[in-house]
The first five atom37 places (N, CA, C, CB, O) and aatype in JSON, in Angstrom:
{
  "aatype": [12, 15, 9, 18, 0, 0, 0, 19, 0, 1, 18, 13, 6, 0, 17, 2, 0, 16, 3, 0, 3, 15, 10, 0, 11, 0, 19, 0, 0, 0, 17, 15, 6, 3, 7, 16, 18, 16, 3, 14, 10, 0, 3, 19, 1, 7, 8, 3, 5, 9, 16, 0, 19, 9, 5, 0, 0, 8, 3, 5, 13, 14, 7, 13, 6, 13, 11, 10, 16, 7, 3, 19, 3, 7, 2, 8, 8, 9, 0, 1, 13, 15, 17, 6, 10, 19, 15, 16, 0, 3, 7, 15, 0, 14, 19, 0, 7, 15, 3, 19, 19, 16, 10, 16, 6, 3, 7, 1, 9, 16, 0, 19, 10, 7, 13, 10, 3, 1, 10, 14, 5, 0],
  "atom_mask": [
    [1, 1, 1, 1, 1],
    [1, 1, 1, 1, 1],
    [1, 1, 1, 1, 1],
    [1, 1, 1, 1, 1],
    [1, 1, 1, 1, 1],
    [1, 1, 1, 1, 1],
    [1, 1, 1, 1, 1],
    [1, 1, 1, 1, 1],
    [1, 1, 1, 1, 1],
    [1, 1, 1, 1, 1],
    [1, 1, 1, 1, 1],
    [1, 1, 1, 1, 1],
    [1, 1, 1, 1, 1],
    [1, 1, 1, 1, 1],
    [1, 1, 1, 1, 1],
    [1, 1, 1, 1, 1],
    [1, 1, 1, 1, 1],
    [1, 1, 1, 1, 1],
    [1, 1, 1, 1, 1],
    [1, 1, 1, 1, 1],
    [1, 1, 1, 1, 1],
    [1, 1, 1, 1, 1],
    [1, 1, 1, 1, 1],
    [1, 1, 1, 1, 1],
    [1, 1, 1, 1, 1],
    [1, 1, 1, 1, 1],
    [1, 1, 1, 1, 1],
    [1, 1, 1, 1, 1],
    [1, 1, 1, 1, 1],
    [1, 1, 1, 1, 1],
    [1, 1, 1, 1, 1],
    [1, 1, 1, 1, 1],
    [1, 1, 1, 1, 1],
    [1, 1, 1, 1, 1],
    [1, 1, 1, 0, 1],
    [1, 1, 1, 1, 1],
    [1, 1, 1, 1, 1],
    [1, 1, 1, 1, 1],
    [1, 1, 1, 1, 1],
    [1, 1, 1, 1, 1],
    [1, 1, 1, 1, 1],
    [1, 1, 1, 1, 1],
    [1, 1, 1, 1, 1],
    [1, 1, 1, 1, 1],
    [1, 1, 1, 1, 1],
    [1, 1, 1, 0, 1],
    [1, 1, 1, 1, 1],
    [1, 1, 1, 1, 1],
    [1, 1, 1, 1, 1],
    [1, 1, 1, 1, 1],
    [1, 1, 1, 1, 1],
    [1, 1, 1, 1, 1],
    [1, 1, 1, 1, 1],
    [1, 1, 1, 1, 1],
    [1, 1, 1, 1, 1],
    [1, 1, 1, 1, 1],
    [1, 1, 1, 1, 1],
    [1, 1, 1, 1, 1],
    [1, 1, 1, 1, 1],
    [1, 1, 1, 1, 1],
    [1, 1, 1, 1, 1],
    [1, 1, 1, 1, 1],
    [1, 1, 1, 0, 1],
    [1, 1, 1, 1, 1],
    [1, 1, 1, 1, 1],
    [1, 1, 1, 1, 1],
    [1, 1, 1, 1, 1],
    [1, 1, 1, 1, 1],
    [1, 1, 1, 1, 1],
    [1, 1, 1, 0, 1],
    [1, 1, 1, 1, 1],
    [1, 1, 1, 1, 1],
    [1, 1, 1, 1, 1],
    [1, 1, 1, 0, 1],
    [1, 1, 1, 1, 1],
    [1, 1, 1, 1, 1],
    [1, 1, 1, 1, 1],
    [1, 1, 1, 1, 1],
    [1, 1, 1, 1, 1],
    [1, 1, 1, 1, 1],
    [1, 1, 1, 1, 1],
    [1, 1, 1, 1, 1],
    [1, 1, 1, 1, 1],
    [1, 1, 1, 1, 1],
    [1, 1, 1, 1, 1],
    [1, 1, 1, 1, 1],
    [1, 1, 1, 1, 1],
    [1, 1, 1, 1, 1],
    [1, 1, 1, 1, 1],
    [1, 1, 1, 1, 1],
    [1, 1, 1, 0, 1],
    [1, 1, 1, 1, 1],
    [1, 1, 1, 1, 1],
    [1, 1, 1, 1, 1],
    [1, 1, 1, 1, 1],
    [1, 1, 1, 1, 1],
    [1, 1, 1, 0, 1],
    [1, 1, 1, 1, 1],
    [1, 1, 1, 1, 1],
    [1, 1, 1, 1, 1],
    [1, 1, 1, 1, 1],
    [1, 1, 1, 1, 1],
    [1, 1, 1, 1, 1],
    [1, 1, 1, 1, 1],
    [1, 1, 1, 1, 1],
    [1, 1, 1, 1, 1],
    [1, 1, 1, 0, 1],
    [1, 1, 1, 1, 1],
    [1, 1, 1, 1, 1],
    [1, 1, 1, 1, 1],
    [1, 1, 1, 1, 1],
    [1, 1, 1, 1, 1],
    [1, 1, 1, 1, 1],
    [1, 1, 1, 0, 1],
    [1, 1, 1, 1, 1],
    [1, 1, 1, 1, 1],
    [1, 1, 1, 1, 1],
    [1, 1, 1, 1, 1],
    [1, 1, 1, 1, 1],
    [1, 1, 1, 1, 1],
    [1, 1, 1, 1, 1],
    [1, 1, 1, 1, 1]
  ],
  "atom_positions": [
    [[0.86, -1.18, 0.0], [0.0, 0.0, 0.0], [0.9, 1.23, 0.0], [-0.98, 0.0, 1.24], [1.88, 1.29, 0.74]],
    [[0.58, 2.21, -0.82], [1.37, 3.43, -0.89], [1.18, 4.28, 0.37], [0.99, 4.24, -2.13], [0.21, 4.09, 1.11]],
    [[2.09, 5.2, 0.6], [1.97, 6.14, 1.72], [0.66, 6.92, 1.62], [3.16, 7.1, 1.76], [0.06, 7.26, 2.64]],
    [[0.23, 7.21, 0.39], [-0.99, 7.98, 0.16], [-2.23, 7.16, 0.52], [-1.07, 8.45, -1.3], [-3.11, 7.64, 1.24]],
    [[-2.29, 5.95, 0.02], [-3.44, 5.09, 0.31], [-3.52, 4.77, 1.8], [-3.35, 3.78, -0.51], [-4.61, 4.73, 2.37]],
    [[-2.37, 4.55, 2.44], [-2.36, 4.26, 3.87], [-2.86, 5.46, 4.67], [-0.94, 3.88, 4.33], [-3.64, 5.29, 5.61]],
    [[-2.43, 6.67, 4.31], [-2.88, 7.87, 5.0], [-4.39, 8.06, 4.85], [-2.14, 9.1, 4.49], [-5.08, 8.4, 5.81]],
    [[-4.89, 7.85, 3.64], [-6.32, 8.02, 3.39], [-7.12, 6.93, 4.12], [-6.62, 7.98, 1.87], [-8.22, 7.2, 4.6]],
    [[-6.59, 5.72, 4.21], [-7.28, 4.66, 4.97], [-7.4, 5.07, 6.44], [-6.52, 3.32, 4.84], [-8.46, 4.87, 7.04]],
    [[-6.34, 5.62, 7.03], [-6.41, 6.09, 8.42], [-7.39, 7.26, 8.56], [-5.0, 6.51, 8.92], [-8.09, 7.38, 9.56]],
    [[-7.42, 8.12, 7.55], [-8.36, 9.25, 7.53], [-9.8, 8.74, 7.61], [-8.16, 10.1, 6.25], [-10.6, 9.25, 8.4]],
    [[-10.13, 7.75, 6.81], [-11.49, 7.19, 6.83], [-11.77, 6.43, 8.12], [-11.7, 6.27, 5.63], [-12.91, 6.4, 8.58]],
    [[-10.75, 5.8, 8.7], [-10.95, 5.16, 10.01], [-11.38, 6.2, 11.03], [-9.65, 4.45, 10.48], [-12.26, 5.94, 11.85]],
    [[-10.77, 7.37, 10.98], [-11.15, 8.44, 11.91], [-12.57, 8.91, 11.64], [-10.17, 9.62, 11.81], [-13.38, 9.01, 12.56]],
    [[-12.88, 9.2, 10.38], [-14.21, 9.7, 10.05], [-15.31, 8.68, 10.34], [-14.27, 10.1, 8.6], [-16.46, 9.07, 10.53]],
    [[-14.98, 7.41, 10.36], [-15.99, 6.37, 10.58], [-15.96, 5.78, 11.98], [-15.81, 5.28, 9.57], [-16.71, 4.84, 12.26]],
    [[-15.12, 6.29, 12.85], [-15.09, 5.82, 14.23], [-16.41, 6.16, 14.91], [-13.9, 6.43, 15.01], [-16.92, 7.28, 14.78]],
    [[-16.97, 5.2, 15.65], [-18.32, 5.39, 16.19], [-18.38, 5.69, 17.67], [-19.12, 4.18, 15.92], [-19.45, 6.06, 18.17]],
    [[-17.29, 5.54, 18.4], [-17.33, 5.89, 19.82], [-16.17, 6.84, 20.13], [-17.25, 4.6, 20.72], [-15.21, 6.92, 19.37]],
    [[-16.28, 7.54, 21.23], [-15.34, 8.62, 21.56], [-13.91, 8.11, 21.66], [-15.74, 9.28, 22.86], [-13.0, 8.77, 21.16]],
    [[-13.69, 6.98, 22.29], [-12.33, 6.46, 22.46], [-11.72, 6.07, 21.12], [-12.34, 5.25, 23.41], [-10.57, 6.41, 20.84]],
    [[-12.48, 5.37, 20.3], [-11.99, 4.97, 18.98], [-11.72, 6.19, 18.11], [-13.0, 4.05, 18.28], [-10.73, 6.23, 17.37]],
    [[-12.59, 7.19, 18.2], [-12.42, 8.41, 17.42], [-11.13, 9.13, 17.82], [-13.63, 9.33, 17.59], [-10.35, 9.53, 16.95]],
    [[-10.91, 9.3, 19.1], [-9.7, 9.99, 19.57], [-8.44, 9.26, 19.12], [-9.71, 10.11, 21.1], [-7.49, 9.89, 18.67]],
    [[-8.43, 7.93, 19.24], [-7.27, 7.15, 18.81], [-7.07, 7.24, 17.3], [-7.43, 5.7, 19.23], [-5.93, 7.34, 16.83]],
    [[-8.14, 7.19, 16.54], [-8.03, 7.24, 15.08], [-7.56, 8.61, 14.6], [-9.38, 6.91, 14.45], [-6.77, 8.69, 13.66]],
    [[-8.02, 9.67, 15.23], [-7.56, 11.01, 14.86], [-6.07, 11.14, 15.17], [-8.36, 12.11, 15.61], [-5.32, 11.68, 14.36]],
    [[-5.64, 10.66, 16.32], [-4.21, 10.72, 16.67], [-3.35, 9.9, 15.71], [-4.0, 10.23, 18.11], [-2.22, 10.28, 15.41]],
    [[-3.88, 8.79, 15.23], [-3.13, 7.97, 14.27], [-3.08, 8.61, 12.89], [-3.76, 6.59, 14.17], [-2.1, 8.43, 12.17]],
    [[-4.11, 9.34, 12.52], [-4.2, 9.89, 11.16], [-3.52, 11.26, 11.03], [-5.65, 10.01, 10.76], [-2.88, 11.52, 10.01]],
    [[-3.65, 12.13, 12.04], [-3.17, 13.5, 11.94], [-1.95, 13.73, 12.83], [-4.28, 14.48, 12.32], [-1.81, 13.11, 13.88]],
    [[-1.07, 14.63, 12.4], [0.0, 15.12, 13.27], [-0.67, 15.94, 14.38], [1.06, 15.99, 12.47], [-1.82, 16.36, 14.24]],
    [[0.05, 16.16, 15.47], [-0.55, 16.84, 16.63], [-1.09, 18.22, 16.3], [0.46, 16.96, 17.74], [-2.11, 18.63, 16.85]],
    [[-0.43, 18.93, 15.41], [-0.89, 20.28, 15.05], [-1.55, 20.29, 13.68], [0.28, 21.26, 15.07], [-1.63, 21.33, 13.02]],
    [[-2.03, 19.13, 13.25], [-2.68, 19.01, 11.95], [-3.92, 19.89, 11.86], [0.0, 0.0, 0.0], [-4.52, 20.26, 12.87]],
    [[-4.29, 20.21, 10.62], [-5.44, 21.07, 10.39], [-6.48, 20.37, 9.51], [-5.01, 22.39, 9.74], [-6.18, 19.42, 8.79]],
    [[-7.7, 20.88, 9.61], [-8.8, 20.43, 8.75], [-9.58, 21.68, 8.35], [-9.73, 19.37, 9.48], [-10.08, 22.41, 9.2]],
    [[-9.68, 21.9, 7.04], [-10.39, 23.07, 6.53], [-11.32, 22.65, 5.42], [-9.4, 24.15, 6.03], [-10.9, 22.0, 4.46]],
    [[-12.59, 23.01, 5.53], [-13.57, 22.83, 4.46], [-14.52, 24.03, 4.52], [-14.36, 21.46, 4.59], [-14.31, 24.92, 5.35]],
    [[-15.55, 24.09, 3.68], [-16.43, 25.27, 3.73], [-17.14, 25.48, 5.07], [-17.46, 25.16, 2.66], [-17.63, 26.58, 5.34]],
    [[-17.2, 24.45, 5.91], [-17.93, 24.54, 7.16], [-17.05, 24.59, 8.4], [-18.86, 23.4, 7.28], [-17.54, 24.85, 9.5]],
    [[-15.75, 24.33, 8.25], [-14.86, 24.24, 9.41], [-13.45, 24.68, 9.05], [-14.85, 22.81, 9.96], [-13.02, 24.55, 7.9]],
    [[-12.74, 25.19, 10.04], [-11.33, 25.52, 9.9], [-10.73, 25.33, 11.29], [-11.11, 27.0, 9.35], [-10.76, 26.24, 12.12]],
    [[-10.17, 24.13, 11.53], [-9.74, 23.76, 12.87], [-8.31, 23.24, 12.86], [-10.68, 22.72, 13.47], [-7.76, 22.87, 11.82]],
    [[-7.72, 23.21, 14.07], [-6.34, 22.75, 14.24], [-6.26, 21.88, 15.5], [-5.34, 23.96, 14.33], [-6.87, 22.19, 16.52]],
    [[-5.5, 20.8, 15.4], [-5.23, 19.95, 16.56], [-6.25, 18.84, 16.7], [0.0, 0.0, 0.0], [-7.37, 18.91, 16.19]],
    [[-5.83, 17.82, 17.42], [-6.65, 16.61, 17.55], [-8.02, 16.89, 18.17], [-5.93, 15.59, 18.39], [-9.02, 16.36, 17.69]],
    [[-8.08, 17.7, 19.22], [-9.36, 17.94, 19.89], [-10.37, 18.61, 18.95], [-9.16, 18.8, 21.14], [-11.53, 18.23, 18.91]],
    [[-9.92, 19.62, 18.22], [-10.84, 20.33, 17.32], [-11.24, 19.46, 16.13], [-10.2, 21.63, 16.83], [-12.39, 19.49, 15.71]],
    [[-10.3, 18.68, 15.6], [-10.64, 17.77, 14.49], [-11.64, 16.73, 14.96], [-9.36, 17.08, 13.94], [-12.6, 16.42, 14.26]],
    [[-11.42, 16.19, 16.15], [-12.35, 15.21, 16.72], [-13.74, 15.83, 16.86], [-11.84, 14.71, 18.1], [-14.74, 15.17, 16.56]],
    [[-13.82, 17.06, 17.29], [-15.12, 17.73, 17.45], [-15.84, 17.89, 16.11], [-14.95, 19.1, 18.1], [-17.05, 17.71, 16.04]],
    [[-15.1, 18.21, 15.05], [-15.72, 18.35, 13.72], [-16.26, 17.0, 13.26], [-14.69, 18.89, 12.7], [-17.37, 16.92, 12.73]],
    [[-15.5, 15.95, 13.45], [-15.96, 14.62, 13.04], [-17.19, 14.21, 13.84], [-14.83, 13.57, 13.22], [-18.15, 13.68, 13.28]],
    [[-17.16, 14.45, 15.14], [-18.32, 14.11, 15.98], [-19.56, 14.88, 15.55], [-18.02, 14.38, 17.45], [-20.66, 14.34, 15.55]],
    [[-19.38, 16.15, 15.18], [-20.51, 16.96, 14.72], [-21.1, 16.38, 13.44], [-20.08, 18.42, 14.48], [-22.32, 16.41, 13.26]],
    [[-20.26, 15.86, 12.56], [-20.77, 15.22, 11.33], [-21.58, 13.98, 11.67], [-19.61, 14.85, 10.38], [-22.63, 13.73, 11.07]],
    [[-21.11, 13.19, 12.63], [-21.86, 12.01, 13.07], [-23.19, 12.41, 13.7], [-21.04, 11.18, 14.07], [-24.21, 11.75, 13.49]],
    [[-23.18, 13.48, 14.47], [-24.41, 13.95, 15.11], [-25.42, 14.42, 14.07], [-24.1, 15.09, 16.11], [-26.63, 14.21, 14.22]],
    [[-24.94, 15.06, 13.01], [-25.83, 15.57, 11.97], [-26.32, 14.45, 11.05], [-25.12, 16.63, 11.14], [-27.44, 14.52, 10.53]],
    [[-25.5, 13.42, 10.85], [-25.83, 12.33, 9.93], [-25.67, 10.97, 10.63], [-24.94, 12.39, 8.65], [-24.78, 10.2, 10.27]],
    [[-26.52, 10.67, 11.62], [-26.41, 9.37, 12.28], [-26.76, 8.26, 11.3], [-27.34, 9.3, 13.52], [-27.65, 8.41, 10.46]],
    [[-26.04, 7.14, 11.4], [-26.3, 6.01, 10.51], [-25.68, 6.16, 9.14], [0.0, 0.0, 0.0], [-26.07, 5.46, 8.2]],
    [[-24.71, 7.06, 8.99], [-24.0, 7.25, 7.74], [-22.52, 6.95, 7.95], [-24.2, 8.7, 7.2], [-22.01, 7.06, 9.07]],
    [[-21.84, 6.57, 6.86], [-20.4, 6.39, 6.92], [-19.75, 6.99, 5.68], [-20.04, 4.9, 7.05], [-20.36, 7.08, 4.61]],
    [[-18.52, 7.39, 5.84], [-17.76, 7.97, 4.75], [-17.1, 6.86, 3.95], [-16.69, 8.97, 5.27], [-16.51, 5.94, 4.52]],
    [[-17.2, 6.95, 2.62], [-16.61, 5.94, 1.74], [-15.81, 6.62, 0.64], [-17.7, 5.04, 1.14], [-16.22, 7.62, 0.06]],
    [[-14.66, 6.04, 0.36], [-13.82, 6.49, -0.73], [-14.5, 6.18, -2.05], [-12.43, 5.84, -0.66], [-15.05, 5.1, -2.23]],
    [[-14.47, 7.12, -2.98], [-14.95, 6.87, -4.34], [-13.78, 7.05, -5.27], [-16.15, 7.83, -4.72], [-13.18, 8.13, -5.31]],
    [[-13.45, 6.05, -6.01], [-12.31, 6.14, -6.91], [-11.0, 5.86, -6.21], [0.0, 0.0, 0.0], [-10.96, 5.31, -5.11]],
    [[-9.93, 6.24, -6.88], [-8.58, 5.97, -6.41], [-7.98, 7.17, -5.7], [-7.68, 5.55, -7.56], [-8.42, 8.31, -5.9]],
    [[-6.99, 6.91, -4.87], [-6.2, 7.95, -4.23], [-5.05, 8.3, -5.18], [-5.67, 7.5, -2.81], [-4.36, 7.41, -5.67]],
    [[-4.87, 9.58, -5.43], [-3.79, 10.06, -6.29], [-2.81, 10.84, -5.43], [-4.34, 10.94, -7.47], [-3.23, 11.64, -4.6]],
    [[-1.51, 10.61, -5.6], [-0.57, 11.33, -4.77], [0.77, 11.58, -5.41], [0.0, 0.0, 0.0], [1.2, 10.87, -6.31]],
    [[1.43, 12.61, -4.92], [2.81, 12.92, -5.28], [3.37, 13.91, -4.26], [2.9, 13.5, -6.72], [2.62, 14.7, -3.69]],
    [[4.67, 13.85, -4.03], [5.36, 14.81, -3.16], [4.68, 15.02, -1.81], [5.47, 16.14, -3.87], [4.55, 16.16, -1.34]],
    [[4.23, 13.95, -1.18], [3.56, 14.0, 0.13], [2.26, 14.8, 0.1], [4.49, 14.6, 1.16], [1.87, 15.41, 1.09]],
    [[1.61, 14.8, -1.06], [0.28, 15.4, -1.23], [-0.61, 14.35, -1.88], [0.35, 16.72, -2.1], [-0.22, 13.7, -2.85]],
    [[-1.81, 14.19, -1.34], [-2.75, 13.22, -1.92], [-4.1, 13.89, -2.15], [-2.91, 11.99, -1.0], [-4.47, 14.84, -1.46]],
    [[-4.82, 13.37, -3.14], [-6.19, 13.85, -3.38], [-7.07, 12.63, -3.59], [-6.26, 14.82, -4.63], [-6.64, 11.58, -4.06]],
    [[-8.34, 12.82, -3.21], [-9.3, 11.72, -3.31], [-10.7, 12.28, -3.17], [-9.03, 10.64, -2.23], [-10.89, 13.41, -2.72]],
    [[-11.67, 11.48, -3.56], [-13.09, 11.85, -3.44], [-13.79, 10.86, -2.54], [-13.78, 11.91, -4.82], [-13.33, 9.73, -2.35]],
    [[-14.9, 11.29, -1.98], [-15.64, 10.48, -1.02], [-17.13, 10.79, -1.1], [-15.12, 10.73, 0.41], [-17.55, 11.78, -1.69]],
    [[-17.9, 9.9, -0.49], [-19.34, 10.11, -0.3], [-19.7, 9.77, 1.14], [-20.18, 9.23, -1.29], [-19.03, 8.96, 1.78]],
    [[-20.75, 10.4, 1.63], [-21.33, 10.09, 2.92], [-22.55, 9.22, 2.63], [-21.7, 11.39, 3.75], [-23.53, 9.7, 2.07]],
    [[-22.47, 7.94, 3.01], [-23.44, 6.93, 2.58], [-24.26, 6.42, 3.76], [-22.72, 5.77, 1.88], [-23.71, 6.11, 4.82]],
    [[-25.57, 6.33, 3.56], [-26.46, 5.77, 4.57], [-26.25, 4.26, 4.66], [-27.94, 6.09, 4.24], [-26.23, 3.56, 3.65]],
    [[-26.07, 3.77, 5.9], [-25.94, 2.32, 6.08], [-27.29, 1.63, 5.94], [-25.33, 2.02, 7.45], [-27.35, 0.41, 5.77]],
    [[-28.38, 2.4, 6.02], [-29.73, 1.82, 5.92], [-30.17, 1.62, 4.48], [-30.72, 2.71, 6.63], [-30.69, 0.56, 4.13]],
    [[-29.97, 2.65, 3.64], [-30.53, 2.54, 2.28], [-29.53, 2.83, 1.15], [-31.69, 3.48, 2.15], [-29.9, 2.78, -0.02]],
    [[-28.29, 3.12, 1.5], [-27.27, 3.36, 0.48], [-27.3, 4.72, -0.17], [0.0, 0.0, 0.0], [-26.49, 4.99, -1.06]],
    [[-28.21, 5.59, 0.26], [-28.24, 6.94, -0.31], [-26.98, 7.69, 0.1], [-29.52, 7.71, 0.15], [-26.39, 7.41, 1.14]],
    [[-26.57, 8.63, -0.73], [-25.35, 9.4, -0.47], [-25.62, 10.88, -0.72], [-24.17, 8.89, -1.36], [-25.3, 11.4, -1.79]],
    [[-26.2, 11.57, 0.27], [-26.59, 12.96, 0.06], [-25.43, 13.94, 0.03], [-27.52, 13.36, 1.13], [-25.59, 15.06, -0.46]],
    [[-24.27, 13.55, 0.53], [-23.12, 14.44, 0.59], [-21.93, 13.76, -0.09], [-22.78, 14.83, 2.06], [-21.69, 12.57, 0.11]],
    [[-21.21, 14.54, -0.88], [-19.99, 14.04, -1.51], [-18.97, 15.17, -1.54], [-20.28, 13.49, -2.95], [-19.34, 16.35, -1.53]],
    [[-17.72, 14.81, -1.58], [-16.69, 15.82, -1.61], [-15.37, 15.3, -2.15], [0.0, 0.0, 0.0], [-15.22, 14.13, -2.48]],
    [[-14.43, 16.22, -2.23], [-13.07, 15.91, -2.65], [-12.13, 16.59, -1.68], [-12.81, 16.38, -4.12], [-12.34, 17.74, -1.29]],
    [[-11.08, 15.88, -1.29], [-10.13, 16.41, -0.33], [-8.71, 16.32, -0.88], [-10.23, 15.66, 1.01], [-8.39, 15.44, -1.67]],
    [[-7.89, 17.26, -0.45], [-6.46, 17.25, -0.71], [-5.79, 17.27, 0.65], [-6.01, 18.47, -1.61], [-6.12, 18.09, 1.5]],
    [[-4.84, 16.36, 0.85], [-4.14, 16.28, 2.13], [-2.64, 16.39, 1.91], [-4.48, 14.98, 2.87], [-2.1, 15.91, 0.91]],
    [[-1.97, 17.02, 2.87], [-0.51, 17.02, 2.88], [-0.07, 16.12, 4.03], [0.07, 18.47, 3.04], [-0.72, 16.06, 5.07]],
    [[1.05, 15.43, 3.82], [1.51, 14.41, 4.76], [2.89, 14.72, 5.31], [1.52, 13.06, 4.09], [3.72, 15.36, 4.65]],
    [[3.13, 14.25, 6.52], [4.46, 14.3, 7.11], [5.3, 13.18, 6.48], [4.4, 14.15, 8.66], [4.79, 12.39, 5.69]],
    [[6.56, 13.13, 6.82], [7.44, 12.07, 6.31], [6.95, 10.69, 6.76], [8.88, 12.3, 6.79], [7.13, 9.71, 6.03]],
    [[6.34, 10.61, 7.95], [5.85, 9.31, 8.42], [4.43, 8.99, 7.93], [5.88, 9.27, 9.93], [3.87, 7.97, 8.31]],
    [[3.86, 9.87, 7.11], [2.57, 9.59, 6.49], [1.36, 10.1, 7.24], [0.0, 0.0, 0.0], [0.23, 9.85, 6.82]],
    [[1.57, 10.82, 8.35], [0.41, 11.4, 9.03], [0.02, 12.7, 8.34], [0.71, 11.63, 10.54], [0.84, 13.35, 7.69]],
    [[-1.22, 13.08, 8.5], [-1.77, 14.26, 7.84], [-1.35, 15.52, 8.59], [-3.31, 14.17, 7.74], [-1.48, 15.61, 9.81]],
    [[-0.86, 16.5, 7.82], [-0.58, 17.82, 8.41], [-1.69, 18.81, 8.08], [0.77, 18.36, 7.92], [-1.95, 19.74, 8.84]],
    [[-2.35, 18.59, 6.93], [-3.42, 19.51, 6.54], [-4.39, 18.81, 5.61], [-2.85, 20.78, 5.87], [-4.0, 18.01, 4.75]],
    [[-5.68, 19.12, 5.79], [-6.73, 18.67, 4.88], [-7.39, 19.93, 4.33], [-7.78, 17.73, 5.6], [-7.77, 20.83, 5.08]],
    [[-7.53, 19.96, 3.02], [-8.31, 21.0, 2.35], [-9.48, 20.29, 1.69], [-7.45, 21.82, 1.3], [-9.3, 19.56, 0.71]],
    [[-10.67, 20.49, 2.23], [-11.84, 19.76, 1.77], [-12.79, 20.62, 0.97], [0.0, 0.0, 0.0], [-12.97, 21.81, 1.23]],
    [[-13.4, 19.99, -0.02], [-14.38, 20.67, -0.87], [-15.65, 19.83, -0.9], [-13.82, 20.88, -2.32], [-15.58, 18.61, -1.03]],
    [[-16.79, 20.48, -0.78], [-18.08, 19.79, -0.83], [-18.61, 19.85, -2.24], [-19.1, 20.41, 0.18], [-18.88, 20.93, -2.78]],
    [[-18.76, 18.68, -2.85], [-19.21, 18.58, -4.24], [-20.72, 18.39, -4.37], [-18.49, 17.44, -4.93], [-21.32, 18.76, -5.38]],
    [[-21.33, 17.81, -3.34], [-22.78, 17.58, -3.34], [-23.3, 17.72, -1.92], [-23.14, 16.17, -3.93], [-22.73, 17.16, -0.98]],
    [[-24.39, 18.47, -1.77], [-25.03, 18.67, -0.48], [-26.51, 18.3, -0.58], [-24.87, 20.13, 0.0], [-27.07, 18.32, -1.67]],
    [[-27.15, 17.96, 0.55], [-28.58, 17.66, 0.52], [-29.39, 18.87, 0.07], [-29.05, 17.19, 1.89], [-28.99, 20.02, 0.27]],
    [[-30.53, 18.59, -0.54], [-31.44, 19.67, -0.92], [-32.01, 20.29, 0.33], [-32.59, 19.15, -1.85], [-32.23, 19.6, 1.33]],
    [[-32.25, 21.6, 0.29], [-32.78, 22.31, 1.46], [-34.23, 21.94, 1.7], [-32.65, 23.84, 1.28], [-34.85, 22.44, 2.64]]
  ]
}
């Protein structure tokens, strides 16, 4: 597995963690201590703030999980990939996006730049 695919796999482990302890451990495994996460709805730094953003997504979309769509593309410790937020009940995917991440030498995330490609209808 490439450094890029491994980093993105840890990223999805964090986004799909279902309890507080698992979430905290997954965020620490995926992000550097001062890592950042920025998308149209959030701009946070550090494990505690990243964990809070992920928990807020779970609170807003209970019964959904994040899934990779397509392949992970990477070069020079930068990776890009697309994802969907998928209902475990019916397979619907009301939210989709694309992210670009920068990685440390050991493959942990230093920054996420996220873009929302599809949102639920109002």
